[in-house]
TIKE-933108 format. One record per residue (C-alpha): residue number from 1; x, y, z. Coordinates in Angstrom, 3 decimals. Layout:
<rs>
+-----+----------+----------+----------+
:   k :       xx :       yy :       zz :
+-----+----------+----------+----------+
: NUM :        X :        Y :        Z :
...
+-----+----------+----------+----------+
</rs>
This chain:
<rs>
+-----+----------+----------+----------+
:   k :       xx :       yy :       zz :
+-----+----------+----------+----------+
:   1 :   81.637 :  163.832 :  205.987 :
:   2 :   84.021 :  166.897 :  206.749 :
:   3 :   85.726 :  168.923 :  203.818 :
:   4 :   88.940 :  166.927 :  204.151 :
:   5 :   87.494 :  164.028 :  203.948 :
:   6 :   85.284 :  164.656 :  201.146 :
:   7 :   87.799 :  166.444 :  198.947 :
:   8 :   90.238 :  163.324 :  199.131 :
:   9 :   87.553 :  160.550 :  198.671 :
:  10 :   86.851 :  162.333 :  195.484 :
:  11 :   90.372 :  162.622 :  194.942 :
:  12 :   89.727 :  166.741 :  194.219 :
:  13 :   93.222 :  167.723 :  194.880 :
:  14 :   93.032 :  170.685 :  193.336 :
:  15 :   90.076 :  171.894 :  195.314 :
:  16 :   91.172 :  170.842 :  198.437 :
:  17 :   94.231 :  172.703 :  198.291 :
:  18 :   93.043 :  176.597 :  196.909 :
:  19 :   89.401 :  176.279 :  198.484 :
:  20 :   87.831 :  178.780 :  201.323 :
:  21 :   90.848 :  180.867 :  201.807 :
:  22 :   89.856 :  184.921 :  201.048 :
:  23 :   92.457 :  186.746 :  203.230 :
:  24 :   94.403 :  189.689 :  201.093 :
:  25 :   98.052 :  189.562 :  200.487 :
:  26 :   98.075 :  192.677 :  202.306 :
:  27 :   97.166 :  190.555 :  205.624 :
:  28 :   99.529 :  187.977 :  205.212 :
:  29 :  102.328 :  187.091 :  207.855 :
:  30 :  104.806 :  184.937 :  206.495 :
:  31 :  108.563 :  183.664 :  207.468 :
:  32 :  111.660 :  183.002 :  205.355 :
:  33 :  110.738 :  181.021 :  202.664 :
:  34 :  107.744 :  182.333 :  201.711 :
:  35 :  106.908 :  185.376 :  199.425 :
:  36 :  103.541 :  186.284 :  197.929 :
:  37 :  103.545 :  183.775 :  195.144 :
:  38 :  106.255 :  180.685 :  196.128 :
:  39 :  106.682 :  178.533 :  199.406 :
:  40 :  109.605 :  176.928 :  199.895 :
:  41 :  110.254 :  173.800 :  201.487 :
:  42 :  113.474 :  171.222 :  202.101 :
:  43 :  114.296 :  167.771 :  202.739 :
:  44 :  117.101 :  165.418 :  202.475 :
:  45 :  116.688 :  161.605 :  200.940 :
:  46 :  119.583 :  159.023 :  200.170 :
:  47 :  119.458 :  158.995 :  197.046 :
:  48 :  123.015 :  157.238 :  196.977 :
:  49 :  124.226 :  155.005 :  199.418 :
:  50 :  122.960 :  151.413 :  201.054 :
:  51 :  119.484 :  152.680 :  201.024 :
:  52 :  118.756 :  154.541 :  197.848 :
:  53 :  115.512 :  152.322 :  196.916 :
:  54 :  114.030 :  154.638 :  199.257 :
:  55 :  114.827 :  157.506 :  197.669 :
:  56 :  111.881 :  157.219 :  195.361 :
:  57 :  110.165 :  159.298 :  197.744 :
:  58 :  111.630 :  162.596 :  197.411 :
:  59 :  110.776 :  161.636 :  193.478 :
:  60 :  107.887 :  161.178 :  193.354 :
:  61 :  107.066 :  163.854 :  196.420 :
:  62 :  108.582 :  166.239 :  193.573 :
:  63 :  106.043 :  164.956 :  190.680 :
:  64 :  103.541 :  165.274 :  193.330 :
:  65 :  104.467 :  169.197 :  194.000 :
:  66 :  104.602 :  169.808 :  190.134 :
:  67 :  100.764 :  168.701 :  189.955 :
:  68 :  100.119 :  170.860 :  192.360 :
:  69 :  101.638 :  173.911 :  191.023 :
:  70 :   99.976 :  172.829 :  187.528 :
:  71 :   96.882 :  173.200 :  189.612 :
:  72 :   97.580 :  176.783 :  191.192 :
:  73 :   99.592 :  175.880 :  193.891 :
:  74 :   98.459 :  176.247 :  197.417 :
:  75 :   96.123 :  179.104 :  198.010 :
:  76 :   98.140 :  181.059 :  195.190 :
:  77 :  101.499 :  180.258 :  195.786 :
:  78 :  103.715 :  177.628 :  194.371 :
:  79 :  105.852 :  174.789 :  195.960 :
:  80 :  109.545 :  175.310 :  195.481 :
:  81 :  110.561 :  171.646 :  196.703 :
:  82 :  114.541 :  171.177 :  197.532 :
:  83 :  115.316 :  167.021 :  198.097 :
:  84 :  118.978 :  166.600 :  198.822 :
:  85 :  121.084 :  163.886 :  198.854 :
:  86 :  122.410 :  162.893 :  202.554 :
:  87 :  123.261 :  158.798 :  201.055 :
:  88 :  121.840 :  157.898 :  204.555 :
:  89 :  124.980 :  159.227 :  206.323 :
:  90 :  123.941 :  161.654 :  209.771 :
:  91 :  126.958 :  164.127 :  209.437 :
:  92 :  126.162 :  164.772 :  205.582 :
:  93 :  122.384 :  164.891 :  206.807 :
:  94 :  123.616 :  167.886 :  209.013 :
:  95 :  125.791 :  169.373 :  206.523 :
:  96 :  122.554 :  168.894 :  203.971 :
:  97 :  119.997 :  170.221 :  206.228 :
:  98 :  121.926 :  173.616 :  207.640 :
:  99 :  122.453 :  174.298 :  203.812 :
: 100 :  118.527 :  173.985 :  203.289 :
: 101 :  117.892 :  176.172 :  206.504 :
: 102 :  120.469 :  178.800 :  206.281 :
: 103 :  121.013 :  179.105 :  202.709 :
: 104 :  118.026 :  178.233 :  200.465 :
: 105 :  115.695 :  179.750 :  203.745 :
: 106 :  113.064 :  176.582 :  203.243 :
: 107 :  110.360 :  177.409 :  205.814 :
: 108 :  110.063 :  174.008 :  207.345 :
: 109 :  111.929 :  170.523 :  206.664 :
: 110 :  109.071 :  168.229 :  205.321 :
: 111 :  109.408 :  164.299 :  204.877 :
: 112 :  113.102 :  163.661 :  205.641 :
: 113 :  114.025 :  159.828 :  205.145 :
: 114 :  115.141 :  158.036 :  208.254 :
: 115 :  115.729 :  157.595 :  211.682 :
: 116 :  119.660 :  157.915 :  212.367 :
: 117 :  119.605 :  160.855 :  210.010 :
: 118 :  116.680 :  162.888 :  211.350 :
: 119 :  118.184 :  162.089 :  214.883 :
: 120 :  121.559 :  163.998 :  213.645 :
: 121 :  119.663 :  167.116 :  213.255 :
: 122 :  116.626 :  167.041 :  215.601 :
: 123 :  118.451 :  169.068 :  218.469 :
: 124 :  119.750 :  171.667 :  215.071 :
: 125 :  116.002 :  171.967 :  213.933 :
: 126 :  114.022 :  172.481 :  217.210 :
: 127 :  116.869 :  175.093 :  218.225 :
: 128 :  116.424 :  176.607 :  214.916 :
: 129 :  112.740 :  176.694 :  215.849 :
: 130 :  112.388 :  175.434 :  212.035 :
: 131 :  109.243 :  173.112 :  211.527 :
: 132 :  110.760 :  169.535 :  210.959 :
: 133 :  107.729 :  167.722 :  210.110 :
: 134 :  106.251 :  164.078 :  208.660 :
: 135 :  109.636 :  163.050 :  208.616 :
: 136 :  110.080 :  159.238 :  206.709 :
: 137 :  110.979 :  157.386 :  209.887 :
: 138 :  108.500 :  155.690 :  212.283 :
: 139 :  110.872 :  156.157 :  215.465 :
: 140 :  108.869 :  156.191 :  218.780 :
: 141 :  111.035 :  160.092 :  219.655 :
: 142 :  109.321 :  161.898 :  216.979 :
: 143 :  105.902 :  162.213 :  219.123 :
: 144 :  107.653 :  164.118 :  221.738 :
: 145 :  106.042 :  167.466 :  221.827 :
: 146 :  107.233 :  168.425 :  224.937 :
: 147 :  110.900 :  168.103 :  224.305 :
: 148 :  110.569 :  168.728 :  220.170 :
: 149 :  107.740 :  170.630 :  219.822 :
: 150 :  109.086 :  171.147 :  215.753 :
: 151 :  109.563 :  167.881 :  215.191 :
: 152 :  106.776 :  165.147 :  213.895 :
: 153 :  107.108 :  161.844 :  212.364 :
: 154 :  104.384 :  160.818 :  209.552 :
: 155 :  104.780 :  156.784 :  209.529 :
: 156 :  103.008 :  154.278 :  212.357 :
: 157 :  105.770 :  154.402 :  214.712 :
: 158 :  108.183 :  151.312 :  214.550 :
: 159 :  107.234 :  150.761 :  218.200 :
: 160 :  103.435 :  150.523 :  217.890 :
: 161 :  104.253 :  147.984 :  214.702 :
: 162 :  106.363 :  145.965 :  217.096 :
: 163 :  103.746 :  145.534 :  219.818 :
: 164 :  101.038 :  144.537 :  216.946 :
: 165 :  103.568 :  141.428 :  216.323 :
: 166 :  104.185 :  140.937 :  219.861 :
: 167 :  100.437 :  140.822 :  221.066 :
: 168 :   99.640 :  138.473 :  217.773 :
: 169 :  102.792 :  135.777 :  218.918 :
: 170 :  101.507 :  135.817 :  222.499 :
: 171 :   98.008 :  135.068 :  221.202 :
: 172 :   98.466 :  132.548 :  218.193 :
: 173 :  101.877 :  131.108 :  218.510 :
: 174 :  102.335 :  128.170 :  220.961 :
: 175 :  105.998 :  127.385 :  222.125 :
: 176 :  106.975 :  130.431 :  220.674 :
: 177 :  110.664 :  130.524 :  220.124 :
: 178 :  111.471 :  133.746 :  218.485 :
: 179 :  114.643 :  134.816 :  217.052 :
: 180 :  115.300 :  138.431 :  215.956 :
: 181 :  117.236 :  140.478 :  213.360 :
: 182 :  117.292 :  144.096 :  213.755 :
: 183 :  119.168 :  147.063 :  212.246 :
: 184 :  122.087 :  148.358 :  214.690 :
: 185 :  120.195 :  151.649 :  214.912 :
: 186 :  117.228 :  153.452 :  216.513 :
: 187 :  115.064 :  151.995 :  213.657 :
: 188 :  115.852 :  148.129 :  214.578 :
: 189 :  115.686 :  148.738 :  218.142 :
: 190 :  112.336 :  150.442 :  218.341 :
: 191 :  110.726 :  147.548 :  216.755 :
: 192 :  112.307 :  145.104 :  219.279 :
: 193 :  111.316 :  147.243 :  222.530 :
: 194 :  108.103 :  147.211 :  220.725 :
: 195 :  107.842 :  143.310 :  220.290 :
: 196 :  108.953 :  142.780 :  223.821 :
: 197 :  106.107 :  145.545 :  225.104 :
: 198 :  103.450 :  143.566 :  223.136 :
: 199 :  105.283 :  140.129 :  224.857 :
: 200 :  104.866 :  141.872 :  227.958 :
: 201 :  106.635 :  139.773 :  230.992 :
: 202 :  106.988 :  136.618 :  228.523 :
: 203 :  109.474 :  138.733 :  226.508 :
: 204 :  112.530 :  136.954 :  228.301 :
: 205 :  111.347 :  133.854 :  227.746 :
: 206 :  110.069 :  133.686 :  224.188 :
: 207 :  113.079 :  135.345 :  222.704 :
: 208 :  115.944 :  133.067 :  222.505 :
: 209 :  118.263 :  134.818 :  220.331 :
: 210 :  118.700 :  138.734 :  218.733 :
: 211 :  121.254 :  139.645 :  216.432 :
: 212 :  122.087 :  142.755 :  214.723 :
: 213 :  123.329 :  144.155 :  211.221 :
: 214 :  124.949 :  147.444 :  210.234 :
: 215 :  123.237 :  149.001 :  206.827 :
: 216 :  126.964 :  148.817 :  205.294 :
: 217 :  126.562 :  145.217 :  206.234 :
: 218 :  127.440 :  143.186 :  202.207 :
: 219 :  124.879 :  140.297 :  203.994 :
: 220 :  122.920 :  139.193 :  206.341 :
: 221 :  123.755 :  135.198 :  205.893 :
: 222 :  125.955 :  134.624 :  209.221 :
: 223 :  122.938 :  136.306 :  211.220 :
: 224 :  120.622 :  134.097 :  210.198 :
: 225 :  122.681 :  131.062 :  210.441 :
: 226 :  122.770 :  131.714 :  213.970 :
: 227 :  119.582 :  132.298 :  214.483 :
: 228 :  118.393 :  129.075 :  213.286 :
: 229 :  120.968 :  127.352 :  215.171 :
: 230 :  119.609 :  128.801 :  218.355 :
: 231 :  116.424 :  126.774 :  218.007 :
: 232 :  114.270 :  129.642 :  216.748 :
: 233 :  110.954 :  128.929 :  215.768 :
: 234 :  109.673 :  132.536 :  214.869 :
: 235 :  111.772 :  135.174 :  212.809 :
: 236 :  111.392 :  138.640 :  213.127 :
: 237 :  113.015 :  140.516 :  210.919 :
: 238 :  112.988 :  144.414 :  211.820 :
: 239 :  115.302 :  145.565 :  208.440 :
: 240 :  115.417 :  147.720 :  205.651 :
: 241 :  114.994 :  146.474 :  201.994 :
: 242 :  118.661 :  144.798 :  200.946 :
: 243 :  118.953 :  143.033 :  204.551 :
: 244 :  114.991 :  141.899 :  204.260 :
: 245 :  116.020 :  140.402 :  201.310 :
: 246 :  118.468 :  138.574 :  202.019 :
: 247 :  117.423 :  137.008 :  205.221 :
: 248 :  114.103 :  135.951 :  203.176 :
: 249 :  116.420 :  134.013 :  200.791 :
: 250 :  118.776 :  132.516 :  203.396 :
: 251 :  115.969 :  131.362 :  205.368 :
: 252 :  114.771 :  129.569 :  202.851 :
: 253 :  117.889 :  128.444 :  201.448 :
: 254 :  119.207 :  126.706 :  204.505 :
: 255 :  116.090 :  124.429 :  205.200 :
: 256 :  114.759 :  126.695 :  208.081 :
: 257 :  111.236 :  127.088 :  208.208 :
: 258 :  109.863 :  129.594 :  211.106 :
: 259 :  106.555 :  131.792 :  211.405 :
: 260 :  108.510 :  134.798 :  209.771 :
: 261 :  107.532 :  138.425 :  210.708 :
: 262 :  108.422 :  141.171 :  208.191 :
: 263 :  108.090 :  144.774 :  209.168 :
: 264 :  105.991 :  147.122 :  207.075 :
: 265 :  108.942 :  149.499 :  206.104 :
: 266 :  110.275 :  146.350 :  203.936 :
: 267 :  107.497 :  144.570 :  203.151 :
: 268 :  107.459 :  145.938 :  199.552 :
: 269 :  106.571 :  143.196 :  196.888 :
: 270 :  108.627 :  144.428 :  194.208 :
: 271 :  111.756 :  145.403 :  196.054 :
: 272 :  112.248 :  142.940 :  198.483 :
: 273 :  110.095 :  139.943 :  198.085 :
: 274 :  110.455 :  139.537 :  194.396 :
: 275 :  114.544 :  139.789 :  194.423 :
: 276 :  113.910 :  137.385 :  197.390 :
: 277 :  112.114 :  134.866 :  195.611 :
: 278 :  108.003 :  135.304 :  195.604 :
: 279 :  107.955 :  131.340 :  196.277 :
: 280 :  110.436 :  131.978 :  199.426 :
: 281 :  108.513 :  134.242 :  200.646 :
: 282 :  105.093 :  132.473 :  201.183 :
: 283 :  103.781 :  132.880 :  204.504 :
: 284 :  105.587 :  135.756 :  205.361 :
: 285 :  103.216 :  137.883 :  207.958 :
: 286 :  103.564 :  141.898 :  207.726 :
: 287 :  101.344 :  144.919 :  208.535 :
: 288 :   99.748 :  147.564 :  206.447 :
: 289 :   98.071 :  150.732 :  206.365 :
: 290 :   98.545 :  151.684 :  202.978 :
: 291 :   96.261 :  150.104 :  199.994 :
: 292 :   98.227 :  147.687 :  197.570 :
: 293 :   98.025 :  148.867 :  193.707 :
: 294 :   98.170 :  144.860 :  192.885 :
: 295 :   95.567 :  143.382 :  195.210 :
: 296 :   92.543 :  142.759 :  193.119 :
: 297 :   90.566 :  143.977 :  195.715 :
: 298 :   91.415 :  147.445 :  194.750 :
: 299 :   90.974 :  147.211 :  191.126 :
: 300 :   88.095 :  149.600 :  191.369 :
: 301 :   89.170 :  151.890 :  194.165 :
: 302 :   88.996 :  155.381 :  193.564 :
: 303 :   92.097 :  156.122 :  195.174 :
: 304 :   93.931 :  153.593 :  193.403 :
: 305 :   92.873 :  154.330 :  190.248 :
: 306 :   93.798 :  158.325 :  190.926 :
: 307 :   96.949 :  156.724 :  191.725 :
: 308 :   97.347 :  154.791 :  188.760 :
: 309 :   96.395 :  157.764 :  186.511 :
: 310 :   98.828 :  159.977 :  188.855 :
: 311 :  102.033 :  157.695 :  188.053 :
: 312 :  101.442 :  157.489 :  184.351 :
: 313 :  101.451 :  160.988 :  184.163 :
: 314 :  103.881 :  162.493 :  186.414 :
: 315 :  106.348 :  159.564 :  187.761 :
: 316 :  106.171 :  157.223 :  184.537 :
: 317 :  109.364 :  155.827 :  185.645 :
: 318 :  108.176 :  154.943 :  189.205 :
: 319 :  107.225 :  151.900 :  190.058 :
: 320 :  103.655 :  151.735 :  190.832 :
: 321 :  103.693 :  148.663 :  193.270 :
: 322 :  106.369 :  150.151 :  195.463 :
: 323 :  104.730 :  151.299 :  198.908 :
: 324 :  107.682 :  153.677 :  198.981 :
: 325 :  106.041 :  155.747 :  196.171 :
: 326 :  102.702 :  155.464 :  197.613 :
: 327 :  104.388 :  156.655 :  201.425 :
: 328 :  106.008 :  159.553 :  199.360 :
: 329 :  102.499 :  160.985 :  197.764 :
: 330 :  100.522 :  160.260 :  201.000 :
: 331 :  103.065 :  162.348 :  202.979 :
: 332 :  103.154 :  165.244 :  200.337 :
: 333 :   99.030 :  165.256 :  200.764 :
: 334 :   99.774 :  165.505 :  204.398 :
: 335 :  102.146 :  168.725 :  204.031 :
: 336 :   99.593 :  169.808 :  201.495 :
: 337 :   96.730 :  170.040 :  203.885 :
: 338 :   98.855 :  171.344 :  206.266 :
: 339 :   99.969 :  174.584 :  204.277 :
: 340 :   96.182 :  174.900 :  203.327 :
: 341 :   95.017 :  174.547 :  207.050 :
: 342 :   97.779 :  177.936 :  207.361 :
: 343 :   95.579 :  179.919 :  205.003 :
: 344 :   97.863 :  183.233 :  204.311 :
: 345 :   99.878 :  182.834 :  207.762 :
: 346 :  102.473 :  180.740 :  206.451 :
: 347 :  104.579 :  181.306 :  209.458 :
: 348 :  107.264 :  178.551 :  211.003 :
: 349 :  104.863 :  178.802 :  214.042 :
: 350 :  101.794 :  178.350 :  212.649 :
: 351 :  102.448 :  175.473 :  210.318 :
: 352 :  103.685 :  173.145 :  212.953 :
: 353 :  100.302 :  174.425 :  214.745 :
: 354 :   98.458 :  172.773 :  211.727 :
: 355 :  100.687 :  169.792 :  211.503 :
: 356 :   99.240 :  169.547 :  214.942 :
: 357 :   95.416 :  170.034 :  214.471 :
: 358 :   94.890 :  167.277 :  211.860 :
: 359 :   91.609 :  165.361 :  212.290 :
: 360 :   90.328 :  162.313 :  210.788 :
: 361 :   92.403 :  163.109 :  207.518 :
: 362 :   91.615 :  160.264 :  205.511 :
: 363 :   93.919 :  160.216 :  202.298 :
: 364 :   93.006 :  158.324 :  199.154 :
: 365 :   95.861 :  155.525 :  199.301 :
: 366 :   95.417 :  154.466 :  202.794 :
: 367 :   93.220 :  151.311 :  204.054 :
: 368 :   89.940 :  151.734 :  204.913 :
: 369 :   89.266 :  152.634 :  208.393 :
: 370 :   92.498 :  154.528 :  208.787 :
: 371 :   92.867 :  157.992 :  209.544 :
: 372 :   95.298 :  160.697 :  210.321 :
: 373 :   94.756 :  162.784 :  213.718 :
: 374 :   97.267 :  165.157 :  215.940 :
: 375 :   96.976 :  167.153 :  218.515 :
: 376 :   99.093 :  169.498 :  220.606 :
: 377 :   99.938 :  166.544 :  222.844 :
: 378 :   99.437 :  164.020 :  220.010 :
: 379 :  102.055 :  164.169 :  217.593 :
: 380 :  101.517 :  160.341 :  216.122 :
: 381 :   99.404 :  160.704 :  212.671 :
: 382 :   98.910 :  157.257 :  212.446 :
: 383 :   98.165 :  154.905 :  215.076 :
: 384 :   96.473 :  151.944 :  213.238 :
: 385 :   97.586 :  148.989 :  211.047 :
: 386 :   96.221 :  145.809 :  209.822 :
: 387 :   97.864 :  142.292 :  209.818 :
: 388 :   98.705 :  140.648 :  206.337 :
: 389 :  100.266 :  137.382 :  205.137 :
: 390 :  101.941 :  136.748 :  201.627 :
: 391 :  100.428 :  133.995 :  199.721 :
: 392 :  103.020 :  133.837 :  196.575 :
: 393 :  101.550 :  136.501 :  194.674 :
: 394 :  100.177 :  139.364 :  196.870 :
: 395 :   99.528 :  140.120 :  200.295 :
: 396 :   96.215 :  139.335 :  201.842 :
: 397 :   94.790 :  141.388 :  204.946 :
: 398 :   93.795 :  139.277 :  208.125 :
: 399 :   91.570 :  140.451 :  211.022 :
: 400 :   90.974 :  143.807 :  212.186 :
: 401 :   92.362 :  146.707 :  211.980 :
: 402 :   94.466 :  147.009 :  214.986 :
: 403 :   96.096 :  149.901 :  217.451 :
: 404 :   99.334 :  148.906 :  218.806 :
: 405 :   98.688 :  151.782 :  221.485 :
+-----+----------+----------+----------+
</rs>
């Protein structure tokens, strides 16, 4: 077992962070945002606006970096973390990111939230040659080192997830008539394109209706009614939290009973299924790559035990059962591993180089069998997921760990 794997399995966060670097500060090479005592990183997050429920990622990351600093930081340097509100508005993202880079002098942008928001800054970040990494978005465009070598995602890609659903439908649902609801931006379109790829040459035949919504729409009720009216017996919901909950509730209330597929990013029991109604969510199929703290099978899991203790001490106001907190912590853990690998060569160039040099990195909250791997020509850290089905109380995994590649 490698050093990284062993360290995370022992939940030895401090040991992982500070181990193995003995270069003197006199040999240090570092860029703006790094001093002998501090590393400044930044991001934007939707603390206000229609997707504010996802902003817990930024809050839990701040808590995680606080813990890291209490344990001595990264190779003797403390993390200064600046997370600014962009309201999930691309123009605001541009404004706040320019502030982070040009005024706050961050060495890297790490974990910024959203597909349209990161799309608005990708050219700027690559022109400035500032690391734009571990983005909280699964758009497939973030794995393009040839055109955007300074940009890398973190999530399994939405397209990959869509492929998994398409392959499952093709193999397991006879006479499928698929109705698709998707967010009208790159986020939703990536899922749709993946679904079509998974369905292959049957896509045009099996998809009977596609409808879209905007994140600012008050409801998606009319879209759900339209899909039912089209005769769909399969409902593919490529949505975010609010729209996902509304769609589940409306589907049930109008007496429509399709086989439902809900994308992982909106599969939270706490923030989606509970508001929609747990009884109305029974049978929904999604995917997972993180352990579910509410799942009894993980009651004695070392990673989940560590997570519960961390949340109780450092972020007690956070919802332990919200997967966005697990994702936020895991992104921050990945960032710490990258900085640790940089040693004392904390240049922007080396940060990107080390981000593309992760090998079988197992984090405590990832499902067994799922690890992060990157390379100079492979910018997708997570490529595996497992299908899950909601039984009214929890998500139940079924089948094998799958790849949508």
